[in-house]
C-alpha angles and dihedrals in degrees: 000000000000118000119209114194106155144010115267111242090233088063095066097078120086088228091071096053110090116231093235128038121196126207106194091195097035121231123291105270090012101062093139092062117072107155120067140167118228122205131177108235107250116258092005121100094195111046133071135183119225111195129181113243090211098049117024092198090064114083147118137222112233134190138203098245099195100078091044100043111039112205092026113140139165126214116208116205123214094265093053092047090052093049091051091042084229115180101159130025088222087072093056128091121192119205132167131211121258131217118194110208103176136322098303103024121083122161132190129205104234091172094068112037122178111230117201127194099214094193094057103026092237125140140187135181111216128195118223106200095195089056097054093111086060094059092112103033112166112245109228108241097194134051090241092060090054091048090051090053091050091052092048091048090052092050093050091049091056093051 
């Protein structure tokens, strides 16, 4: 079992993101598309654009969930580690899909993170059944909202 609880600082630079990302099983709803380009969105440390290499109109906006959702973590089982050829957690990047529902409402699917092996260019979207209620978690748009979540997380941990 491999536990992923934060983004490694080395993963923040564009140089560490491979040009092409391969999903051997495809993505749910996009099974016909297996090869994607991943790019960090310029001047934004949280968002990424995942775009199909076969069809430019097919893509997703992704977010680094760790700064926005304190206490968020992902556990990879042996099968998932094997499919990603994951030897070290430092090589893995966890991102979640984003839905923009208006000017001030952005949600992220914490129940189905995308895990990318940066060293090998392999990716997998995993489903976490116990997190299904968090499918549409509101992304905090202000620093204060993030601080409030951290305080709430700390209080729950004490109880």
